[in-house]
C-alpha positions as CSV (number, residue, x, y, z in Angstrom):
1,M,36.5,-5.1,28.7
2,A,35.3,-5.7,24.8
3,I,34.8,-9.2,25.7
4,D,32.8,-8.3,28.8
5,L,30.5,-6.4,26.9
6,L,30.3,-8.2,24.1
7,N,29.5,-11.4,25.9
8,R,27.3,-10.1,28.1
9,K,23.5,-10.7,27.3
10,W,22.2,-7.2,26.1
11,D,19.5,-7.0,28.5
12,S,17.6,-3.5,28.0
13,S,15.9,-3.6,31.1
14,K,19.4,-4.0,33.3
15,L,21.5,-2.1,30.6
16,T,19.0,1.0,31.4
17,R,19.1,1.0,35.1
18,E,22.9,0.9,34.9
19,A,22.8,3.7,32.2
20,T,20.5,6.1,34.4
21,S,21.6,4.8,37.9
22,S,22.6,8.6,38.8
23,L,19.6,10.6,37.4
24,N,17.6,7.8,38.9
25,V,18.7,8.3,42.1
26,A,18.2,12.2,42.3
27,I,15.3,11.7,41.7
28,K,14.1,9.4,44.2
29,A,16.3,11.4,46.6
30,G,14.6,14.6,45.6
31,I,18.3,16.5,45.0
32,P,17.7,19.9,42.5
33,I,18.2,18.3,38.7
34,A,20.0,21.2,36.6
35,L,20.4,21.4,33.0
36,Y,23.8,22.4,31.8
37,G,23.5,24.0,28.7
38,A,20.2,25.9,27.7
39,G,20.4,25.0,23.7
40,Q,18.7,22.3,21.4
41,T,20.0,19.6,23.4
42,G,19.0,21.3,26.7
43,S,15.5,21.8,25.3
44,L,15.2,17.8,24.0
45,V,16.5,16.7,27.6
46,A,13.9,19.2,29.4
47,K,11.3,17.5,27.5
48,S,12.1,14.2,28.1
49,L,12.7,15.2,32.2
50,Q,8.6,15.9,32.4
51,G,9.1,18.9,34.8
52,S,12.0,16.9,36.8
53,A,14.7,19.4,35.9
54,A,14.5,22.8,38.2
55,F,16.6,25.0,36.1
56,F,19.1,25.2,33.3
57,I,23.0,26.5,33.8
58,D,24.5,28.3,30.9
59,D,27.7,30.3,30.3
60,T,26.0,32.9,27.9
61,P,25.5,36.1,29.8
62,E,22.8,36.7,27.6
63,K,20.9,33.8,28.6
64,H,21.0,34.6,32.1
65,G,17.1,35.5,33.6
66,Q,15.4,34.3,30.4
67,A,13.3,30.9,30.0
68,L,13.7,27.5,27.9
69,E,10.7,25.1,27.5
70,G,8.9,27.2,30.5
71,I,12.2,26.8,32.8
72,S,14.3,29.4,34.0
73,V,18.4,29.9,32.8
74,L,20.8,30.7,35.4
75,S,24.7,31.9,36.0
76,A,26.7,28.2,37.0
77,E,28.1,31.3,40.2
78,Q,24.0,31.7,40.7
79,A,23.4,28.2,41.0
80,F,25.9,27.2,43.0
81,K,25.2,30.5,45.6
82,E,21.2,29.0,45.6
83,Y,21.9,25.5,45.8
84,G,25.4,25.0,46.8
85,Q,26.9,21.4,46.2
86,N,23.7,19.6,46.6
87,L,22.6,19.2,42.9
88,L,23.1,17.0,39.8
89,V,24.5,18.6,36.9
90,V,22.9,16.9,33.6
91,V,25.3,18.2,31.0
92,C,23.1,18.5,27.7
93,I,26.0,19.8,24.6
94,F,26.5,17.5,22.2
95,S,29.1,17.9,19.5
96,A,32.3,17.1,17.9
97,K,34.3,20.0,19.0
98,H,33.3,18.9,22.9
99,R,34.6,16.6,25.8
100,F,31.9,15.6,27.9
101,L,34.8,14.5,30.7
102,E,36.2,18.0,30.2
103,T,33.2,19.5,31.7
104,K,32.3,17.3,34.2
105,K,35.7,17.7,35.6
106,C,35.8,21.1,35.1
107,L,32.2,21.2,37.4
108,E,33.1,19.0,40.0
109,D,36.5,21.0,40.3
110,R,34.8,24.3,40.6
111,F,31.5,24.2,42.4
112,G,32.0,19.6,43.5
113,W,28.9,19.1,42.0
114,H,27.4,15.6,40.8
115,V,27.5,15.6,36.7
116,C,26.2,13.3,34.5
117,T,25.2,13.5,30.9
118,F,21.9,14.0,29.3
119,V,22.0,10.8,27.5
120,Q,20.7,9.2,30.9
121,A,17.6,11.6,30.5
122,L,16.8,10.6,27.3
123,F,17.6,7.0,28.1
124,L,15.0,7.3,30.7
125,N,12.5,7.7,27.7
126,Q,14.1,5.4,25.4
127,N,11.0,5.0,22.6
128,K,10.9,8.4,22.6
129,F,14.3,10.0,20.8
130,D,16.7,9.3,17.8
131,Y,19.4,11.9,18.1
132,L,22.2,11.2,15.8
133,Y,23.7,8.0,16.4
134,L,21.8,7.7,19.9
135,E,18.4,5.7,20.2
136,G,17.0,4.0,23.0
137,I,18.4,0.9,24.4
138,E,15.3,-1.2,23.9
139,K,16.4,-0.8,19.7
140,Q,20.5,-1.5,20.0
141,S,20.0,-4.1,22.3
142,Q,18.6,-6.3,19.2
143,L,21.4,-6.0,17.8
144,Q,24.7,-7.3,19.5
145,D,25.1,-9.8,16.6
146,E,25.3,-7.4,14.3
147,Y,28.1,-5.3,16.3
148,I,29.6,-9.1,17.4
149,K,30.2,-9.9,13.5
150,I,31.6,-5.8,13.0
151,F,34.2,-6.1,16.0
152,K,35.1,-9.4,14.0
153,N,35.6,-8.4,11.0
154,L,37.6,-4.9,12.4
155,A,41.4,-5.2,11.7
156,D,43.2,-3.4,14.3
157,E,42.7,-3.4,18.1
158,R,42.6,0.4,18.2
159,S,39.4,-0.5,16.0
160,K,37.9,-2.6,18.4
161,D,38.5,-0.7,21.2
162,V,36.7,2.4,19.6
163,L,33.7,0.2,19.0
164,I,33.8,-0.6,22.8
165,D,34.0,3.4,23.7
166,H,31.0,3.8,20.7
167,L,29.1,0.8,22.5
168,N,29.3,2.0,26.0
169,A,28.3,5.6,25.0
170,R,25.3,4.1,23.2
171,L,24.6,1.8,26.0
172,L,25.7,2.6,29.4
173,A,25.8,7.0,28.6
174,D,29.5,6.3,29.0
175,F,31.6,8.8,27.1
176,S,34.8,8.3,28.5
177,G,36.4,6.9,24.9
178,S,39.4,8.5,23.9
179,V,39.7,11.2,19.9
180,D,42.1,9.6,17.5
181,S,43.7,12.7,15.4
182,R,42.7,12.9,11.4
183,T,46.0,13.3,10.8
184,E,47.3,9.8,11.8
185,L,46.5,7.3,8.9
186,S,49.6,5.4,9.1
187,F,46.7,2.2,9.3
188,L,45.9,2.9,5.6
189,G,49.6,1.7,4.7
190,L,50.4,4.7,2.4
191,A,54.2,5.2,1.8
192,S,54.6,9.0,2.1
193,D,55.7,9.8,-1.9
194,A,52.9,8.1,-3.0
195,I,50.6,10.5,-4.9
196,V,46.8,10.3,-3.7
197,S,43.6,11.8,-5.6
198,F,40.8,12.7,-2.8
199,A,37.4,13.3,-2.9
200,D,36.1,15.6,-0.2
201,C,32.2,15.1,-0.3
202,G,30.4,17.4,2.6
203,A,33.7,20.0,2.4
204,Y,31.7,22.0,4.8
205,D,34.7,25.0,5.2
206,G,37.3,23.1,3.6
207,D,39.1,21.9,7.0
208,T,39.1,18.3,6.2
209,V,41.1,19.2,2.5
210,Q,43.3,21.3,4.5
211,D,44.0,18.3,6.8
212,F,44.1,16.2,4.0
213,I,47.0,18.4,2.4
214,E,48.8,18.5,6.1
215,W,48.7,14.7,5.9
216,R,50.0,14.7,2.3
217,G,53.0,17.3,2.6
218,G,51.4,18.8,-0.2
219,N,52.0,15.4,-2.4
220,F,48.7,14.5,-3.8
221,G,47.5,14.1,-7.3
222,R,43.7,16.1,-7.4
223,I,40.8,16.8,-5.1
224,L,37.6,17.4,-5.8
225,A,35.9,18.9,-3.0
226,L,32.1,19.3,-2.8
227,E,29.9,20.9,-0.7
228,P,25.8,22.0,-1.1
229,D,25.7,24.8,1.3
230,P,26.0,28.3,-0.5
231,A,27.4,29.9,2.6
232,N,29.4,26.6,3.6
233,F,30.7,26.3,0.1
234,K,31.4,30.2,0.4
235,K,33.4,29.2,2.8
236,L,35.0,26.5,1.4
237,T,36.4,28.7,-1.8
238,D,37.9,31.4,0.3
239,R,39.8,28.9,2.4
240,V,41.6,27.2,-0.9
241,S,41.7,30.8,-2.5
242,K,44.5,31.2,0.1
243,F,46.4,28.2,-0.6
244,P,49.5,27.8,-2.6
245,Y,49.4,28.4,-6.4
246,D,50.5,24.9,-7.4
247,Y,47.7,23.2,-4.5
248,K,45.4,25.4,-6.0
249,R,45.7,24.1,-9.4
250,R,45.0,20.2,-8.7
251,I,41.7,21.5,-6.6
252,E,38.7,21.5,-7.9
253,L,35.2,22.8,-5.6
254,W,31.6,21.5,-6.9
255,N,28.5,23.7,-5.0
256,M,26.0,20.3,-5.0
257,A,25.5,17.2,-3.2
258,V,26.7,13.5,-3.4
259,W,23.8,11.4,-3.4
260,L,22.3,8.2,-4.6
261,C,20.8,9.8,-8.2
262,K,20.8,12.7,-10.6
263,G,18.8,15.3,-10.1
264,K,17.6,17.9,-7.8
265,T,16.4,17.9,-3.9
266,S,15.3,19.3,-1.1
267,F,18.3,20.8,1.4
268,L,17.9,22.5,5.0
269,S,20.7,25.2,4.7
270,S,22.0,26.1,7.8
271,Q,24.6,27.3,7.4
272,S,27.2,25.0,9.3
273,V,28.3,21.5,9.3
274,G,24.4,20.5,10.1
275,S,23.0,21.1,6.8
276,C,21.7,18.1,5.3
277,I,19.4,17.0,2.3
278,S,15.8,16.7,3.9
279,D,12.3,16.8,3.5
280,Q,12.5,20.4,5.3
281,G,14.6,22.3,3.4
282,N,14.3,25.5,2.6
283,N,15.6,25.1,-0.8
284,L,16.8,23.2,-3.6
285,V,20.1,21.6,-4.5
286,S,21.8,19.8,-7.3
287,T,22.5,16.2,-6.4
288,E,25.0,13.8,-8.3
289,T,26.5,10.1,-8.3
290,L,29.7,9.8,-7.4
291,D,30.7,8.1,-9.9
292,R,29.9,10.5,-12.4
293,L,32.7,13.0,-10.6
294,L,35.3,10.8,-9.5
295,P,39.0,10.5,-10.9
296,A,39.8,7.8,-12.8
297,T,42.9,7.5,-10.5
298,D,44.6,5.0,-7.9
299,P,44.9,5.5,-5.4
300,L,41.4,7.1,-4.6
301,I,40.4,8.3,-0.9
302,I,37.1,9.1,-1.0
303,K,35.2,10.7,2.4
304,L,32.2,11.4,3.0
305,D,30.5,13.0,5.9
306,V,27.0,14.2,4.1
307,E,25.0,14.1,7.6
308,G,22.9,11.2,6.8
309,E,22.8,10.1,3.4
310,E,25.9,8.4,3.7
311,W,24.3,4.8,2.7
312,E,22.6,6.5,-0.1
313,A,26.1,8.1,-1.5
314,V,27.4,4.8,-1.8
315,T,24.7,2.8,-2.7
316,G,24.8,5.4,-5.7
317,A,28.5,4.6,-6.5
318,L,28.3,0.9,-6.1
319,E,29.3,0.2,-9.3
320,F,32.4,2.6,-9.4
321,I,33.1,1.0,-5.9
322,R,33.3,-2.3,-7.5
323,A,35.5,-1.7,-10.4
324,K,37.6,0.6,-8.7
325,R,37.7,-0.5,-4.9
326,P,38.7,3.0,-3.7
327,I,40.1,3.8,0.3
328,L,36.6,4.9,2.0
329,A,36.0,7.1,4.7
330,I,32.7,7.5,5.8
331,S,31.1,9.1,8.5
332,V,28.8,6.6,10.2
333,Y,27.3,8.8,13.6
334,H,24.8,10.5,12.2
335,K,21.7,8.2,11.8
336,P,21.7,5.2,14.9
337,N,22.0,2.6,12.4
338,D,24.9,4.0,10.1
339,L,27.6,1.7,11.2
340,I,26.0,-1.4,10.7
341,D,24.2,-0.7,7.5
342,L,27.3,1.0,6.1
343,F,29.5,-2.1,7.2
344,N,27.0,-4.9,5.5
345,L,26.3,-2.3,2.8
346,I,30.7,-2.8,1.7
347,A,31.4,-5.8,2.9
348,S,28.4,-7.4,1.0
349,L,30.3,-6.3,-2.3
350,N,32.6,-9.1,-1.6
351,V,35.9,-7.5,-3.1
352,G,38.0,-7.4,-0.3
353,Y,38.1,-4.4,2.0
354,K,39.9,-4.0,5.6
355,F,37.7,-2.6,8.1
356,F,39.0,0.2,10.3
357,L,37.4,2.3,13.1
358,R,38.2,5.4,14.2
359,C,36.8,8.3,16.3
360,H,37.9,11.8,15.4
361,G,35.1,13.8,17.6
362,G,34.4,14.5,21.3
363,D,31.5,12.4,22.7
364,G,31.6,9.6,19.9
365,T,30.6,11.9,17.0
366,D,32.7,12.1,13.9
367,L,32.8,7.7,14.2
368,T,34.4,7.1,10.6
369,L,34.5,3.5,9.3
370,Y,37.4,3.0,7.0
371,C,38.0,0.5,4.6
372,L,40.8,-0.2,3.0
373,P,41.2,-2.2,-0.5
374,L,43.0,-5.8,0.5
375,P,46.3,-6.1,-2.6
376,V,44.7,-7.8,-5.9
377,N,46.4,-11.5,-4.4
378,D,44.7,-10.9,-1.3
379,Q,41.1,-10.4,-2.4
380,P,38.1,-13.5,-1.8
381,A,36.9,-15.1,-5.0
382,V,34.0,-13.9,-6.2
383,S,31.2,-16.1,-7.6
384,R,29.6,-15.5,-11.1
385,L,26.8,-16.9,-12.3
386,L,27.5,-18.5,-15.5
387,D,24.7,-19.2,-18.3
388,S,24.9,-22.6,-17.6
389,E,24.1,-22.7,-14.1
390,T,21.2,-20.3,-14.9
391,N,19.4,-21.7,-17.8
392,V,20.4,-17.8,-20.1
393,H,21.3,-18.5,-23.1
394,A,24.6,-16.5,-24.2
395,G,24.2,-14.5,-27.7
396,P,23.1,-11.2,-28.5
397,P,20.9,-9.1,-26.3
398,P,17.2,-9.5,-26.5
399,E,15.2,-6.4,-28.4
400,L,14.0,-4.1,-25.7
401,S,10.6,-3.8,-27.3
402,N,9.7,-8.1,-26.6
403,L,11.6,-8.3,-23.5
404,T,10.6,-11.4,-21.1
405,F,11.2,-12.7,-17.8
406,D,14.3,-14.9,-19.0
407,G,15.0,-11.5,-21.2
408,F,15.8,-9.4,-18.2
409,R,17.8,-11.8,-16.9
410,Q,19.7,-12.3,-19.6
411,L,20.2,-8.2,-19.9
412,A,20.8,-8.2,-16.4
413,S,24.2,-10.2,-17.1
414,D,25.3,-8.3,-19.4
415,V,27.9,-6.1,-17.9
416,T,27.9,-4.0,-21.3
417,L,24.8,-2.4,-20.7
418,S,23.9,0.7,-18.2
419,R,21.4,0.2,-15.1
420,H,18.7,1.7,-17.3
421,T,19.0,-0.9,-20.4
422,K,19.2,-3.9,-18.4
423,V,15.3,-3.1,-17.0
424,G,14.2,-2.1,-20.7
425,F,14.7,1.5,-21.6
426,P,17.1,4.1,-23.1
427,D,19.2,5.9,-21.1
428,S,17.9,9.0,-22.0
429,Y,14.2,7.9,-20.4
430,R,15.3,7.5,-17.3
431,D,18.9,9.1,-16.7
432,G,18.5,11.8,-14.1
433,K,14.5,11.1,-13.7
434,E,14.1,7.9,-11.5
435,Y,13.8,10.1,-8.2
436,S,11.0,12.4,-9.7
437,I,9.0,8.9,-10.5
438,F,9.8,8.0,-7.1
439,L,8.1,11.3,-5.2
440,D,5.5,10.6,-7.7
441,V,5.2,7.2,-6.6
442,K,5.2,8.1,-3.3
443,S,3.1,10.9,-3.6
444,K,0.2,8.0,-4.9
445,L,1.2,5.2,-2.2
446,T,0.1,7.2,0.8
447,S,1.1,3.9,3.0
448,L,4.8,4.3,2.0
449,N,5.3,6.9,4.2
450,S,4.1,5.4,7.6
451,K,6.6,3.8,9.4
452,N,7.5,0.5,10.5
453,S,5.3,-1.5,7.8
454,L,6.4,-4.3,5.2
455,V,6.8,-2.9,1.3
456,L,7.0,-5.6,-1.3
457,E,8.2,-4.4,-5.4
458,I,7.8,-7.1,-7.5
459,G,10.4,-7.2,-10.5
460,P,12.2,-4.0,-9.2
461,G,15.1,-4.5,-11.7
462,C,18.8,-3.0,-11.1
463,S,18.0,1.0,-11.8
464,L,18.3,3.2,-9.3
465,L,14.0,3.2,-8.9
466,P,14.3,0.6,-5.9
467,V,17.5,1.9,-4.1
468,I,15.9,5.3,-3.6
469,L,13.3,3.0,-2.6
470,A,15.2,1.2,-0.1
471,S,16.8,4.0,1.1
472,H,13.0,5.5,2.1
473,C,12.3,2.3,3.4
474,R,15.6,2.3,6.3
475,N,14.8,6.2,6.7
476,H,11.0,5.2,7.6
477,E,12.4,1.9,9.5
478,Q,10.0,-0.3,6.9
479,Q,11.6,-3.8,6.0
480,L,11.3,-3.9,1.7
481,V,11.0,-7.4,0.0
482,L,12.3,-7.9,-3.2
483,V,11.2,-10.1,-6.0
484,D,12.5,-10.9,-9.1
485,S,15.6,-12.8,-11.1
486,Q,18.6,-13.8,-9.0
487,E,20.3,-12.2,-12.0
488,M,19.0,-8.7,-11.0
489,L,18.7,-8.9,-7.4
490,S,22.7,-9.4,-7.3
491,L,22.7,-6.0,-8.6
492,L,20.9,-4.1,-5.8
493,P,22.6,-3.2,-2.1
494,D,22.0,-6.3,0.6
495,A,20.6,-4.6,3.8
496,R,19.1,-5.8,7.4
497,F,16.1,-4.5,6.4
498,I,16.1,-5.7,2.9
499,E,15.1,-9.2,2.1
500,K,15.3,-10.6,-1.6
501,I,12.9,-13.3,-2.8
502,A,14.3,-15.0,-6.4
503,G,11.8,-16.1,-8.5
504,R,9.1,-15.4,-11.0
505,F,6.1,-13.7,-9.4
506,P,3.2,-15.2,-8.5
507,H,5.3,-18.8,-8.5
508,I,7.2,-18.3,-5.3
509,D,5.2,-20.4,-2.6
510,N,7.2,-19.3,0.2
511,L,6.6,-15.4,-0.8
512,F,2.7,-16.3,0.2
513,N,3.3,-18.8,2.7
514,K,4.9,-15.6,4.7
515,Y,3.2,-12.3,3.7
516,K,-0.1,-13.5,2.7
517,N,-2.6,-10.5,4.0
518,K,0.7,-8.9,5.6
519,I,2.2,-6.5,3.1
520,N,0.9,-2.7,3.4
521,S,2.2,-1.4,0.5
522,I,3.3,-3.6,-3.6
523,I,4.9,-1.5,-6.0
524,A,5.2,-3.3,-10.0
525,Y,6.5,-0.5,-11.4
526,S,6.7,-0.5,-15.5
527,V,6.0,-4.3,-15.1
528,I,2.0,-5.2,-15.7
529,Q,2.8,-5.2,-19.4
530,Y,5.2,-7.9,-19.9
531,V,3.1,-9.8,-17.5
532,F,0.0,-8.9,-20.4
533,A,2.4,-10.5,-22.8
534,E,4.1,-13.6,-21.7
535,S,1.8,-14.6,-18.4
536,N,-1.4,-14.6,-17.0
537,L,-2.5,-11.0,-16.4
538,W,-5.5,-12.1,-13.6
539,D,-3.2,-14.9,-11.7
540,F,-0.7,-12.3,-10.9
541,L,-3.4,-9.6,-9.7
542,D,-5.1,-12.1,-7.9
543,C,-2.2,-13.6,-5.8
544,A,-0.6,-9.5,-5.4
545,L,-4.2,-8.3,-3.8
546,S,-3.6,-11.8,-1.5
547,L,-0.6,-10.3,-0.1
548,L,-2.3,-7.0,1.6
549,T,-3.0,-6.6,4.7
550,D,-6.5,-4.2,5.8
551,G,-5.6,-0.5,4.6
552,G,-3.0,-1.9,2.5
553,E,-2.4,-0.3,-1.0
554,M,-0.8,-1.5,-4.7
555,L,0.4,0.6,-7.4
556,L,0.7,-0.9,-10.8
557,G,2.3,1.5,-12.0
558,D,3.7,3.0,-15.6
559,I,1.6,1.3,-17.5
560,P,1.6,1.4,-21.4
561,N,-2.0,1.8,-22.8
562,M,-1.9,1.7,-26.6
563,T,-5.3,3.5,-26.7
564,M,-3.9,6.7,-24.5
565,R,-0.8,7.0,-26.6
566,K,-3.0,7.0,-29.9
567,R,-5.3,9.3,-28.2
568,F,-2.2,11.5,-27.2
569,F,-0.3,11.4,-31.0
570,S,-4.0,12.8,-32.4
571,S,-4.1,15.7,-30.7
572,A,-1.9,18.6,-31.5
573,A,0.4,18.8,-28.8
574,G,1.1,15.0,-29.5
575,I,2.4,15.9,-33.3
576,Q,4.1,19.0,-32.3
577,C,6.1,16.3,-29.8
578,H,6.7,13.8,-32.6
579,R,8.2,16.4,-34.9
580,E,10.2,18.2,-31.9
581,Y,11.3,14.1,-31.7
582,T,12.0,13.3,-35.1
583,G,12.9,16.7,-36.4
584,R,11.1,15.9,-39.5
585,D,8.0,18.3,-40.4
586,E,5.2,15.0,-40.3
587,L,2.7,13.2,-38.9
588,P,2.9,10.5,-36.7
589,V,1.3,7.2,-37.5
590,V,-1.6,6.3,-35.7
591,H,-4.2,3.1,-36.8
592,F,-7.3,2.7,-34.8
593,N,-9.7,-0.1,-35.1
594,Q,-7.4,-2.6,-35.4
595,L,-6.3,-5.6,-33.4
596,E,-3.1,-4.7,-31.3
597,P,-1.3,-8.6,-30.2
598,G,-0.3,-8.3,-26.1
599,Q,-0.7,-4.6,-26.2
600,I,-2.7,-2.9,-23.0
601,D,-5.5,-0.9,-24.2
602,D,-8.3,1.1,-22.4
603,S,-9.9,-2.3,-22.3
604,V,-7.5,-3.7,-20.6
605,V,-6.9,-0.9,-17.6
606,I,-11.3,-0.8,-17.2
607,A,-10.9,-4.7,-16.8
608,I,-8.0,-4.4,-14.1
609,L,-10.5,-1.9,-12.5
610,S,-13.3,-4.4,-12.4
611,R,-11.6,-7.3,-11.3
612,A,-10.1,-5.3,-8.3
613,R,-13.5,-4.2,-7.5
614,S,-15.5,-6.7,-7.9
615,Q,-13.0,-8.9,-5.1
616,G,-14.0,-6.3,-2.3
617,F,-11.2,-3.9,-3.7
618,H,-11.4,0.0,-4.5
619,A,-9.4,1.0,-7.7
620,W,-8.6,3.9,-9.7
621,V,-6.6,5.2,-12.5
622,L,-4.3,8.2,-12.0
623,P,-2.2,10.2,-14.4
624,Q,1.3,10.3,-13.9
625,A,2.9,13.2,-12.9
626,V,3.1,15.7,-16.4
627,D,7.3,16.1,-15.6
628,L,7.6,11.9,-16.1
629,P,9.7,10.9,-19.5
630,M,5.9,9.1,-20.9
631,A,3.3,10.9,-18.7
632,N,1.6,11.0,-22.2
633,R,1.0,7.6,-23.3
634,R,1.4,5.9,-20.1
635,E,-0.9,6.0,-16.5
636,D,-1.0,4.2,-12.8
637,I,-4.2,2.0,-11.0
638,L,-3.7,2.3,-7.8
639,I,-5.6,-0.6,-5.6
640,R,-6.9,-0.4,-2.0
641,K,-7.8,-3.2,0.4
642,P,-10.3,-1.5,2.7
């Protein structure tokens, strides 16, 4: 079965015909179509069928006689009385607790109806939906090689069967796969008396905390449970409060979200399992990265079920995962490409993991990728960049105020430095502020909000800012190109939608051969000052502009303007800022009308605008958001190709 599905050519037209056969037969034969389940999924299916559905069937008495999407809702008994067995029933229920096969058998046994899953209806309009792990067959059929790679890397036969069940659901609307118990985890190889700690990220109401305790028989080290939704957190707290004291004293509860950076973000609280980080959120929640929260104990199991933000949570803790190699249990069903992207992300760390796949919910939901660290002696050899190979000379790190391209390479290779210091900033300037910086960038670079576009970041460094950008590109189905030194790029995540090009911009011929006049959005954030001091600013600018497509935009961000700095520290606000920062009652030292070698001032900023405009581009100077760390002395330039 597995070999047949993976070896056959994934022709989207043939797969679609096979997957939608029951529904197509009914439509052509004029057989009435009923939608079973007058809820969110039923509403989506009704829209997809575009008037082909005759009515809804629902078991909730309060819905009988009502209408959804202009279609009446009947009871099953009334539907059978009016239509008899001449009916195709499309089951429109999709949740972890539901099993399509059980509902199908019940309806067939009671009424003799023909029954199919709602996925058949969605596949008829496959380019118009994105529903948890489901998406159009045409998109999925392009990823066959990715799934074959995952199949070959799964560590046991059950995992391979689970993958095939998953693909049957995605490609053939076949929900016949079986469900795995959450407490049957013998494949992890943990002895029953092993003291294991557990981080439950997305703890909901504490159900998986309780499952873990039952699985370990109370034999565990610590439990850290995080849940951002206030209503769910109360349920979690109430459940844990009823545990024996010996359990409670080892459990720590946090009302926050695990994400790719520290800060606050928009959150949609639904008071259910579907609460999630969302641009359409109804409140703000605190976010934190895993590496700041987790206990430094071995062994450690991290469960990530954070409603579609699993990739972000993992990327925010890559350094921790590389160093500690915890056991990972990652939900990979919230977004269509979660399984592929998260498998590739963990595998790219090359620190020695075996991969298992289990399905803990009905109809392909609660699909979980388990990553089990290999014994130390079985780990693959990890190649490291040597000074002799990269022409980076050993010695003390360069001063942060006089950095060059090679200086940054040296910083990137220094394992003792923080990610902020590696890109030239003290931790206090960037820690917890990078998401705010990205929001400011996104508000100006409007082309960044278009789906299926091409994004280039020049000199991304290795902070969380390019990781946040990568998350944005993943969620907007964009391709991201990163140009920097190999040392910097090696510290950023790998993904199918990310292309890394090592080199010093603009001296990279293959970049221009491939992308000239094709880029929609270019970001060079906190880069221009180093180009100005070390290289040819106009060559950099001209080459970057040559990459933009019509309507494309470039943001030269976080430009330190010496003249702007002097203006600020000559003002009352600047004097107060200086005194609060230094703790001394003194005036800041400001000198006008003197040479400032290697520094950008108003004349350089204006010259950049003039250069771009004279070559047929629109260009503007824009202020930074006031809450950014250096908004009082740095500014941005936006350039747009008409």
